[in-house]
N, C-alpha and C positions, 0 to 999 in steps of 0.2 A: 504494500500499500504506499501511496505517496500523497503529499499535499497537492492542492490544485496549482500552486505556483510552480511546481516541478514538472507538470504535465508536458509542456512544449519541449523542455530540455530532454526529457526521457524519450519522447517520440523522435526527436532529432537523432538521438543515439541509436535508436532502432533502425532508422533509415540509413544512417551512416554505416552500420554493421552490414547492411545489404548492399553497400557500395553506391547508394543514392542519397543525394543531399536535398533534393526538392521533389517531394511527392506530387502527383497529379491529384488535385482536388477539384470537384465541381460543385459541391454543396455540403451542408452539414445536416445530418439526419439525427434528430433527438428522439429517442424512445424512452418513454416514462412508463414504468410497470406498476400496475395497481397493487399487486401483491408479489411476494417472492415466487409464487408458483408461475407467474407470468414471465419471469426473467428467462428461463430456458427457451420459451416460445419466441421472445423478442430476439435472443441471441442467435437462434437458428435462422430467423428471417433476415436479420442484419447480415449474417455470414453469407447468405445467398445473394441478397440484393445490393449490398454496399459495394462489393468489388466490381459489379457490373456497371456502376454508375460513378465510380470514383468518389464516393461520399465518405466524408469523415463521420463516423458514427459515435454518438454519445448515448450510452445505455445507463439509465438512471434506475437504481434499485433501492427501495426502501426496506431496510433490514437492520437487525440488531437493536441496540438501545442507546440512549444518549442524544447528544445534539451535534455530533461531528459529521463532517463531510470529507471522505477520502476518495482516492482514485487509483486505478491501475490502468496501464496502457498496453496495447498489443497491436499487431498488424493482421488484417484479413488477407487470406491468400486467394489468388485466382484459381479457376478450375485446373490450371496447369501447375499449381503449387507455388506460384511466385507471389511474394508480398505485394499488395497493390492498393490497399486502403487502410485507414486508421480506425481503431476502436478504443474509445475511452469509456471505461466503466466507472460510474460514480456510485459509491456506496454512501447513501444518505440515511442516517439514523432517523427514525420516525419523527422525532421532535425537531428535526432540522428542515422540515418541509418548507418553512417560511423562507429559507435561504437558498432553495434549489434553483429558483429562476435566476438569481444573481450568479450562482455557480455555473449554470449552463451558459450564460452570456459571456463568461470569461473564456469558454472553450470553443466558441464559434470560429470556423475558418473565415479569415478576414475577407470582406468584400465579395462574399459568395452567398447565394440564397440558402435559406434554412427552412427545414420542414420539421414539424413536431408530430410525433406519433403517440397517442395514448393507448396503452396495451391493456385491455380489459374493460371493466365496467366503470363509468364515470362515478366518482364518489359524490354522495349527496352533500349539498351545502359546502362545496369547495370549488375554487376557481383556479386551480393550479395549471390546468391545460391552457386556459385563457391567458394567465399571467406569463407563462413561459412562452407561448406564442407571440405575445405582444413584445416582451423584452427581447426576444430573438428576431423580431420583425419577420416572423415566418410568413412565407407565401402560401403554405398549405398546412392545415392541421388534419392529420390522418387518424381515423377512428374505425372501429367495427361495431356498428349499431347492434349486430346480432349478439354481442357480448354484454349488451346493456339492458336495463329494464325499460318497459314501455314508456314510463314517464320521462325517459331521457330523450325521446324523439323531439318533443317540444324544446328541450334544452339545446339540442343540436340545431334545430331550426332557428332559435334565437341567436346562436353563434353565427350561423350562416347569413342571417338577415342584418346583423349589426353593421352599421355604416363603417366602411373602411376596414372591415375585418378580413381575416384570411379566408381563403377557400376551404371547404371541407371535402376531404376525399374519404369515401366510406367503403370498406371492404364489403360490407353487406350489399351495397349497391352494385358493385362489380360482380358479385355472385348472381345477381339477377339478370345479367345481360342476355344469356341464352333464352331465358324465359320471356324476356321482353321481345326479342327478335322473333320467336316462334308465335307469340300472341299477335305481334304486329302483322304477320302474314295474312291474318283474316281481313285486315283493312284493305287488302289488294283485290278482294272479291266484291264486286259492286253490291250483290244482294246482302252479303255480310256487313259491308260498310253501312248500309242502310239500317240494319239491325242495331249496329253498335252506336248509331246516333241517337237511339232511344234509351231511356232509363231501363236498367235490367238488374239482375241479381248475380252476385259473385260469390262462389264458394271456394275457400282456400283451405286446403289441408296442409298441415305443417308438422315438422318433427318437434315434438314438445321438448323443452329443455329439462334437464334433470334437477338443476338448481332453481328453487323458487319459481315453479311453472306459473305462467300467466295465461290469460284468456286468448292471447294471440302472441306470435313472435314479432319482433321488429321487422324481420324480413317480410313476413306476410303483410303487415300493415304498410310497409314501404311499397310493396308491389301494388296493393290496393290504392295507395296514394298516387303511384305513377299512372295507373290505368284511369283513375278518376280525373287526373289532370289532363291526360291525353284525350279522353272522350269528352270532357267538358260538361259532364252531367253526373248526378248523384247516383250511386250504386247502393243497393242493399247488400251488405257484405256479411258473410257468415264465415266464422273461423272454426276449424275442426282439428284438434290435435290427433295425430296418428304416430305410429312408430315404424321406422324403416331402418334397418342396420346400415352402417357405413356412412351416415350423414352427420354433419355438424348440427348441433342443437339450433333449432329455429329455422332450418332449411325448408324450402317449399317441397312438397311432395306431389300435389295435385291442385290445379287451378281450373275451375269450370265457370264460364260465363254464359248466362242464359239471357238473351235479349231478343226482342222481336219474335221472329219465327225460328230462331236458330239456337243451337247449343254449341259452344266453342270451348275446347278443352286442351290444356297442355299438362302432361303428367309424367312422372318417372316410370320406367319399366322396372322389372324385377332387379335388374342391375341399376344401382342408383346413378351411375354416370350416363345412363341412356334416357333421353327425353323424347316423348312421343307427342304428336300433333294430330288432332282430329276434330272434325266438325260435322254437324248434322243440321240440314235445312231442307225443307221440301223442294225438290226440283233442282238442287244444286249439289253436284258431286264434290266431296272433299276426299282426295286420296290420303289415307292415313300414312304418316311418315314418322320414322324414329331416327334420331341422330345421336351419336356418341359425343359427349362433352367431357371436359376435364374438370375434376373436382380440385379446385385450386386451394393450396395451403397458404398460410400467411406470407411465406417467402415469395411465392409467385404473385400474390396479390400486391405485395409491397413493390416488387419489381414492375408490375403493370402501372401502379400509381406514379412511380418515379419516371416512367417513360413519358407521361404527359401530366405534369403537376400543374394543372390549370383549373380554374373555376368552371363548374358544370351547371349551366342554367337549368337543364332538364332535371338534374338531381335536386337542385334547390326548390324547383316548383313541385316536384314529387314529395320532397320532404315536408314542405309547407302543407300539402294536402294530407299527408300521413299524420302530421302533428294534429290536424284538425279532427282526425278520427279517434285519437287517443282518449279524450274525456269519456266517450261512451264505453270504453273498455276497462277503465280504472275506477 
């Protein structure tokens, strides 16, 4: 362990030992872990994504007791085994949370963009994510709504809607991409498009989470918010918890939309990585199709976010619609 004022010098020694004096840096990526259990999750994701993007990684772990903040430094290796990115791990004792934002600010790579990732559920009545994002002048705050409680969707919406605030990148939103693309195919059929313009009912079956189960998962509500925002009309939404092996808690299992004369459905096959698309409407043939998708882990999702760290207006509109659905579920 070393003090924060020794971090830059120790990193310089590590690079010099590799015969390099100036590492390539493109950004600083700060990962703050809700609990000690989230530390290995963040460490694996950073080891996967940081070398691909030349990111200096700062991993903040709250552990131990007391009020101290210490650090340790190391280098990430490329797939070929060559050191290519920096990792600074901050050990912050729980009573030192007040000082974490200032500690992070001291470790930012100069004159480069910063991104802040909160790993886990947002703590109630705490603004550490917001404070670190502001002091780091972060361009993007990364979260996973699927790891949060339903009441956190309005919190995320408030963050995204704040004037001048950072953009929100949500792993939960990225996991919905294939579901959105398949559901959007129905819009290309004129008869189905006419149905979708009318109010209808939406049934969403989702993988119930083991910890503190709720009436709906954030992923299910976010999908309902997206579809509501895209259709521009209110839907009667029903949420049904189910169980399917091999899925992250909160994942969608089956989405069925009934509108006008049609029924439009996207669902998983027996293999959770397979999504199927089917519709029924008098006089309109819908060839059933199934496609294989990739079940993305946090490392792959983080890599995807870093490829395009931009504000997403569609996500923000969908999040606003999802936040409006929360009061009737809590």
